[in-house]
C-alpha positions in Angstrom: 0.0 0.0 0.0 2.8 2.4 1.0 4.9 1.5 -2.1 2.0 2.1 -4.4 1.2 5.5 -2.9 4.9 6.4 -3.2 5.1 5.3 -6.8 1.9 7.3 -7.6 3.4 10.4 -5.9 6.6 10.1 -7.9 4.5 9.7 -11.1 2.6 12.9 -10.2 5.8 14.8 -9.5 7.3 13.7 -12.8 4.2 14.7 -14.8 4.3 18.1 -13.0 8.0 18.5 -13.9 7.3 17.8 -17.5 4.6 20.4 -17.6 6.8 23.0 -15.9 9.6 22.3 -18.5 7.2 23.7 -21.1 7.7 27.1 -19.6 11.5 27.1 -20.0 11.4 28.7 -23.4 10.0 31.9 -21.8 13.1 32.4 -19.7 15.8 31.1 -22.1 18.3 33.6 -23.6 16.7 33.1 -27.0 13.2 33.7 -25.6 12.2 36.3 -28.2 13.0 33.9 -31.0 11.1 31.1 -29.3 8.1 33.2 -28.7 8.1 34.3 -32.4 8.2 30.6 -33.5 5.4 29.6 -31.1 3.2 32.4 -32.5 3.7 31.0 -36.0 2.3 27.6 -34.8 -0.5 29.2 -32.7 -1.7 31.0 -35.9 -2.6 27.6 -37.5 -5.0 24.8 -36.6 -3.9 21.1 -36.9 -1.0 22.1 -39.2 2.4 20.5 -39.3 5.2 22.8 -40.5 8.7 22.1 -41.7 11.7 24.4 -41.4 11.2 26.2 -44.8 7.5 26.9 -44.0 8.4 28.4 -40.6 11.3 30.5 -42.1 8.9 32.0 -44.7 6.3 32.9 -42.0 9.0 34.4 -39.7 10.4 36.5 -42.5 6.9 37.6 -43.5 6.1 38.7 -40.0 9.5 40.3 -39.2 10.8 40.6 -35.7 13.8 39.1 -33.9 13.4 35.7 -35.5 13.1 36.9 -39.1 16.9 36.6 -39.7 17.3 33.0 -38.4 19.1 30.6 -40.7 17.8 27.1 -41.4 20.3 25.3 -39.1 19.7 27.7 -36.2 16.0 27.4 -36.6 16.2 23.6 -36.6 18.0 23.8 -33.2 15.3 26.1 -31.8 12.6 23.7 -33.0 14.3 20.7 -31.6 14.6 22.4 -28.2 10.9 23.4 -28.2 10.1 19.8 -29.0 12.3 18.6 -26.1 10.5 20.9 -23.7 7.1 19.6 -24.8 5.8 22.8 -26.6 6.0 21.1 -30.1 5.4 17.6 -31.3 7.2 15.9 -34.2 4.8 15.0 -37.1 5.2 12.1 -39.5 5.0 13.5 -43.1 6.2 12.3 -46.5 9.2 14.4 -47.6 9.9 15.3 -51.2 13.3 16.9 -51.6 15.6 17.7 -54.5 18.9 17.5 -52.5 20.3 15.9 -49.5 20.6 19.2 -47.5 16.9 20.0 -48.3 15.9 16.5 -47.2 17.8 16.9 -43.9 16.0 20.2 -43.2 12.6 19.0 -44.3 12.4 15.5 -43.0 11.3 16.7 -39.5 8.0 18.5 -39.3 6.4 19.8 -36.2 3.0 20.6 -34.8 1.8 22.4 -31.8 1.1 20.5 -28.5 -1.9 21.3 -26.4 0.3 22.4 -23.5 2.4 24.6 -25.7 -0.6 26.3 -27.2 -2.1 27.0 -23.7 1.2 28.4 -22.4 1.8 30.6 -25.4 -1.8 31.9 -25.3 -1.3 32.8 -21.6 2.1 34.4 -22.3 0.6 36.6 -25.1 -2.1 37.7 -22.7 0.4 38.6 -20.0 2.6 40.5 -22.5 -0.4 42.4 -23.9 -2.4 43.3 -20.7 -0.3 42.5 -17.6 0.1 46.2 -16.5 -3.4 47.3 -17.6 -6.2 48.0 -15.1 -9.0 45.6 -15.9 -12.5 46.7 -15.3 -14.8 44.6 -13.1 -17.6 43.1 -15.1 -20.1 44.0 -12.4 -23.2 43.7 -14.6 -22.4 39.9 -14.9 -23.2 39.4 -11.3 -26.8 40.5 -11.9 -27.0 38.1 -14.8 -25.7 35.3 -12.5 -28.3 36.0 -9.9 -31.1 36.1 -12.5 -29.9 32.9 -14.1 -29.7 31.0 -10.8 -33.2 32.1 -9.7 -34.7 31.1 -13.1 -32.9 27.8 -13.0 -34.1 27.1 -9.5 -37.7 27.8 -10.5 -37.5 25.5 -13.5 -35.8 22.6 -11.6 -38.2 22.7 -8.7 -41.3 22.9 -10.9 -43.3 19.8 -11.8 -41.6 17.9 -14.6 -38.3 19.6 -13.9 -36.4 21.3 -16.8 -35.7 20.1 -20.3 -32.1 18.7 -20.6 -31.2 20.9 -23.5 -32.6 24.0 -21.9 -30.7 23.1 -18.7 -27.4 22.7 -20.6 -27.8 26.1 -22.3 -28.6 27.9 -19.0 -25.8 26.2 -17.0 -23.2 26.9 -19.7 -24.2 30.6 -19.9 -24.4 30.9 -16.1 -20.8 29.6 -15.5 -19.3 31.6 -18.4 -20.8 34.7 -16.8 -19.6 33.8 -13.3 -16.1 32.9 -14.5 -15.7 36.2 -16.3 -16.8 38.1 -13.3 -14.5 36.2 -10.8 -11.5 36.6 -13.1 -12.1 40.4 -13.5 -12.4 40.7 -9.7 -9.0 38.9 -9.2 -7.2 40.9 -11.9 -8.5 44.3 -10.6 -7.5 43.7 -7.0 -4.1 42.4 -8.0 -3.6 45.6 -9.9 -4.9 47.6 -7.0 -2.5 46.0 -4.6 0.4 46.6 -7.0 -0.4 50.4 -7.1 -1.1 50.8 -3.4 2.2 49.1 -2.4 4.1 52.1 -3.9 5.5 54.5 -1.4 6.3 57.3 -3.9 2.7 58.4 -4.9 2.6 62.1 -5.5 -0.4 64.3 -4.8 -2.0 63.9 -8.3 -1.6 60.1 -8.3 -3.0 59.9 -4.7 -6.0 62.0 -5.7 -6.8 59.7 -8.6 -6.5 56.5 -6.6 -8.5 58.0 -3.8 -11.4 58.6 -6.1 -10.9 55.1 -7.6 -11.2 53.5 -4.1 -14.0 55.6 -2.8 -16.1 55.4 -5.9 -15.3 52.4 -8.0 -14.3 49.9 -5.4 -17.1 51.0 -3.0 -19.6 50.4 -5.8 -18.3 47.0 -6.5 -18.3 46.0 -2.8 -21.8 47.3 -2.3 -23.2 45.5 -5.3 -21.6 42.2 -4.3 -22.8 42.6 -0.7 -26.3 43.3 -2.0 -26.5 40.3 -4.4 -24.6 37.7 -2.5 -27.5 36.8 -0.1 -29.9 36.4 -3.0 -27.5 34.2 -4.9 -26.9 32.1 -1.8 -30.7 31.7 -1.3 -31.1 30.6 -4.9 -28.2 28.1 -4.5 -29.7 26.7 -1.3 -33.0 26.1 -3.2 -31.2 24.5 -6.1 -28.6 22.5 -4.2 -30.6 19.3 -3.4 -31.5 18.9 -7.1 -28.0 19.4 -8.5 -26.9 15.7 -8.5 -30.1 14.5 -10.2 -29.8 17.4 -12.7 -26.2 16.5 -13.6 -27.2 12.9 -14.2 -30.0 13.9 -16.5 -27.6 16.2 -18.4 -25.0 13.4 -18.8 -27.7 11.1 -20.1 -28.8 13.7 -22.6 -25.3 14.8 -23.9 -22.2 13.1 -22.5 -19.8 15.0 -24.7 -16.2 13.7 -24.8 -16.8 11.7 -21.7 -19.2 9.5 -23.6 -16.9 8.5 -26.4 -16.3 4.7 -26.6 -12.8 3.5 -25.7 -10.7 3.2 -28.8 -7.6 1.7 -27.3 -6.2 0.4 -24.0 -4.8 3.9 -23.3 -8.3 5.5 -23.4 -8.6 4.9 -19.6 -5.5 7.1 -19.0 -6.9 10.0 -21.1 -8.3 12.8 -18.9 -11.3 14.8 -20.2 -11.8 18.3 -19.0 -15.6 18.8 -18.8 -17.4 22.0 -19.6 -17.9 24.3 -16.6 -21.0 23.3 -14.7 -21.0 19.6 -15.7 -19.3 18.5 -12.5 -20.4 18.8 -8.9 -17.1 20.4 -8.0 -17.9 23.4 -10.2 -21.1 23.9 -8.3 -19.3 23.6 -5.0 -16.8 26.3 -6.1 -19.7 28.6 -7.1 -21.4 28.1 -3.8 -18.2 28.6 -1.9 -17.7 31.9 -3.6 -20.9 33.4 -2.0 -21.3 31.1 1.1 -19.0 30.1 3.9 -19.1 26.3 3.4 -15.7 25.3 4.9 -15.4 27.6 7.9 -12.6 29.6 6.3 -14.8 32.4 4.9 -16.3 32.9 1.4 -14.8 34.9 -1.4 -17.3 37.7 -0.6 -15.7 37.9 2.9 -12.2 38.0 1.3 -13.4 40.8 -1.1 -14.6 42.8 1.9 -11.3 42.3 3.7 -9.3 43.2 0.6 -11.2 46.5 0.3 -10.5 47.3 3.9 -6.8 46.7 3.4 -6.8 48.9 0.3 -8.4 51.7 2.3 -5.8 51.3 5.0 -3.0 51.5 2.4 -4.5 54.6 1.0 -4.6 56.1 4.5 -0.9 55.2 5.0 0.0 57.0 1.8 -2.0 60.1 3.0 -0.1 60.1 6.3 3.3 59.8 4.4 2.5 62.8 2.2 1.4 64.9 5.2 4.7 64.2 6.9 6.7 64.9 3.7 5.0 68.2 3.3 6.4 69.3 6.7 9.9 67.9 5.9 9.8 65.1 8.4 10.1 62.0 6.2 10.3 61.8 2.4 13.0 63.3 0.3 11.5 62.0 -2.9 11.9 65.3 -4.9 15.5 65.6 -3.9 16.3 62.0 -5.0 14.5 62.6 -8.3 16.6 65.7 -8.9 19.8 63.8 -8.0 18.8 61.0 -10.4 18.2 63.6 -13.2 21.7 64.9 -12.6 23.2 61.4 -13.0 21.2 60.9 -16.2 22.5 64.1 -17.8 26.1 64.0 -16.5 29.2 62.9 -18.4 31.0 59.8 -17.0 33.7 61.9 -15.0 31.0 64.3 -13.8 28.9 61.4 -12.6 31.8 60.1 -10.5 32.2 63.6 -8.9 28.5 63.8 -8.1 28.6 60.3 -6.5 31.5 61.4 -4.3 29.8 64.6 -3.3 26.4 62.9 -2.6 27.3 59.6 -1.1 31.0 59.8 -0.2 31.8 56.9 -2.6 35.3 57.3 -3.9 37.0 55.3 -6.7 37.9 51.7 -6.1 41.5 51.0 -5.1 43.2 47.8 -6.1 45.9 47.9 -3.3 48.8 48.1 -5.8 47.7 45.1 -7.9 47.6 46.2 -11.5 45.0 44.7 -13.9 45.9 42.6 -16.9 48.1 44.5 -19.4 46.0 43.4 -22.4 42.7 44.4 -20.9 41.5 47.9 -21.6 38.4 48.9 -19.6 36.5 52.0 -20.7 35.7 54.7 -18.2 32.0 54.2 -18.5 32.1 50.5 -17.6 30.0 49.8 -14.5 31.7 48.2 -11.4 29.1 45.5 -11.4 29.8 44.3 -14.9 33.5 45.2 -15.3 36.4 42.8 -14.9 37.7 42.1 -11.4 41.3 41.9 -10.1 42.1 38.8 -8.1 43.4 39.8 -4.6 45.3 37.1 -2.7 43.7 35.9 0.5 46.7 37.0 2.7 46.6 40.5 1.2 42.9 40.8 1.5 42.6 39.5 5.1 46.0 40.4 6.7 47.5 42.9 4.4 50.6 40.7 3.9 52.0 39.7 0.5 54.1 36.8 2.0 53.1 33.3 0.8 51.9 31.1 3.6 51.0 27.4 3.8 51.9 24.6 1.4 50.8 24.4 -2.3 47.5 22.8 -2.9 47.4 19.4 -4.6 46.9 19.0 -8.3 43.2 18.6 -9.0 42.2 15.1 -9.9 40.3 14.9 -13.2 40.1 11.1 -13.4 36.3 11.1 -13.0 35.8 13.5 -15.8 38.3 11.6 -18.0 36.5 8.4 -17.4 33.1 10.0 -18.2 34.4 11.4 -21.5 36.0 8.0 -22.4 32.8 6.2 -21.7 30.8 8.7 -23.8 33.4 8.2 -26.6 33.1 4.4 -26.4 29.3 4.7 -26.6 29.5 6.9 -29.7 32.1 4.5 -31.3 29.9 1.5 -30.5 26.8 3.2 -32.0 28.7 4.0 -35.3 30.1 0.5 -35.4 26.5 -0.9 -35.0 25.3 1.4 -37.8 28.1 0.2 -40.1 27.3 -3.5 -39.4 23.6 -2.7 -40.1 24.5 -1.2 -43.5 26.7 -4.2 -44.4 24.0 -6.6 -43.4 21.3 -4.7 -45.3 23.3 -4.4 -48.5 21.5 -5.7 -51.5 18.0 -5.4 -49.9 17.6 -1.8 -48.9 14.2 -1.6 -50.4 13.0 -4.5 -48.1 14.5 -3.3 -44.8 13.9 -0.3 -42.6 17.2 1.4 -41.5 17.5 2.9 -38.1 18.2 6.6 -37.7 21.8 6.0 -36.9 22.4 3.8 -40.0 20.7 6.3 -42.2 22.7 9.1 -40.7 26.0 7.2 -41.4 24.8 6.4 -45.0 24.0 10.1 -45.6 27.4 11.1 -44.3 29.1 8.7 -46.6 26.9 9.7 -49.5 27.6 13.5 -49.0 31.4 12.8 -48.9 31.2 10.6 -52.0 29.3 13.2 -54.0 31.7 15.8 -52.9 34.7 13.7 -54.1 33.0 12.9 -57.4 34.3 14.1 -60.7 31.5 14.8 -63.2 32.1 14.1 -66.9 29.5 15.1 -69.5 28.8 12.4 -72.0 29.5 13.0 -75.7 26.4 11.3 -77.0 23.4 13.3 -78.2 19.7 12.5 -78.0 17.2 12.9 -80.8 16.8 16.6 -80.1 20.5 17.3 -80.2 21.0 17.7 -76.5 23.6 16.1 -74.3 22.6 12.6 -73.1 23.7 13.3 -69.5 26.8 13.0 -67.5 28.9 10.3 -65.8 30.1 10.2 -62.2 33.8 9.3 -61.9 35.4 8.2 -58.6 32.2 8.9 -56.6 33.2 7.0 -53.5 33.9 7.5 -49.8 35.1 5.3 -47.0 35.6 5.1 -43.3 38.8 3.2 -42.4 37.9 2.9 -38.8 34.5 1.3 -39.5 35.8 -0.7 -42.4 33.1 0.4 -44.8 33.1 1.9 -48.3 30.3 3.5 -50.4 30.5 3.8 -54.1 27.9 5.8 -56.1 27.2 5.0 -59.7 24.9 7.0 -62.0 22.5 4.8 -63.9 19.8 6.6 -65.8 16.3 5.4 -64.9 17.3 3.8 -61.6 15.4 4.7 -58.4 16.9 3.9 -55.0 14.6 4.1 -51.9 15.9 4.1 -48.3 13.3 3.6 -45.5 13.9 4.8 -42.0 11.8 6.1 -39.0 12.8 9.7 -40.1 11.1 9.2 -43.5 11.8 7.8 -46.9 14.8 9.0 -49.0 14.4 8.7 -52.8 17.5 8.9 -55.0 16.9 9.2 -58.8 19.4 7.8 -61.3 21.8 6.7 -58.5 23.0 3.2 -57.4 24.6 2.7 -54.0 27.3 0.0 -53.6 28.4 -0.9 -50.1 31.5 -3.1 -49.6 34.2 -3.8 -47.1 37.1 -1.5 -47.0 39.4 -4.0 -48.8 37.1 -4.3 -51.9 37.3 -1.9 -54.9 35.3 -1.3 -58.0 36.7 -1.9 -61.4 34.4 -0.7 -64.2 31.0 -2.2 -63.3 32.3 -5.1 -61.3 34.2 -5.9 -58.1 37.7 -7.3 -57.6 39.4 -9.0 -54.6 36.8 -11.7 -54.7 34.0 -9.5 -53.3 30.6 -9.8 -54.9 28.8 -6.7 -56.3 26.0 -5.3 -54.2 23.5 -3.1 -56.1 20.5 -1.2 -54.8 17.8 -0.4 -57.3 
């Protein structure tokens, strides 16, 4: 029992960590580029995009990511996919070159978590500092909707299921919008009232805001809360039966038949008002059901704290008017002097205002090849290493014995182990290519084997010498060209690739990353000791042809 609970807790923590990883792109150094890429995906529905498609949209929209190259953009996309914001999509790739195939073989689409995070991020960037008005008129609609619903549910024959669905959906949309506007407004109000530097004009504006706007909100909520509580008390005994009738009428996604064994693990987020917990939250907003106070009580307390903060600001301004406390104007004047002063004048002003003289390095000169401009800040400028003896005792004499040489054996072992893993992976890929020779069209190569084959193919085509054929076709044009010495090899892996051009030949390579189609090319794979001579092989090695 304990082990099961521990495993379930670890699974929950791991799922939460994966979801939180999706926020990483918002704090990464390249966050502006990541946000621009995510906006491209959020502008589409059920669309998978490749690197060329994304580059075109980024350049069309402009911004910090418009100048990204294909390789850099691929790195950004892979990072977003690793964080869980994007998903890799399977798509048939048609490419005219190897480089184009490597850029286009991976296509991406937006994940649900990534879309939700980007939508919230855009909302924060657009309206985070704005004062949101409270949708006070929605509270009257919530009261009216609850009273009408209570009357219909308690009437003989109850309410029609479809009518009940429409009323409940409308009711909870209105309540959610009202509750969100209340939270946003009071968060903004707390941010403003926490300032200690309000001048008289700002204080006058916020005083009118509190005394008029906030008071009107509080009075309206206090007036309608008992009526809403009364309607909920009347409706509450009928809620379970009403929800059962609504589920029987329209189950939504929760009523879909199981399509696979994983269907039981899929969570469905019901519409607001379709679960008993939604009604408990609505009732708890207006009624003290758990002994900790309702949201209406918290709203009243928040208004009282806001009035107390306003009174504290009023007392501060009265004391500053008599010269007892605040020197806000003097500090603003000093800041303006710093803003307008030249670098040397700014140092003189700092000495006169705060008694902060220039830094002294105790006779230790900085590096001779390091030139530091005068306007460089002490916080970001280079530092001079001061010995411990000089810093603590003022002595330049060396004390104690020399420290032991640092042991890097663990790091070396880790690097050697990583190198062995990479070498083993390449060796396995070479063995796979040798075993699959002659039947490439019938096998599915792994990603590592295909990567090694593409590496050898790119080197072979780079080493090739192209010779144009002298024959002419019926229209008097050249009959094509011939590849001479188009081969590459890896002596460490003991594998050689030779490329022959044969007109009309089509070579298809299958892998999890997609299918690679090579027109008019034959690939011959042989051990490192074998060589081609004309169209055959020597050294007793049989010819392997892919067609």
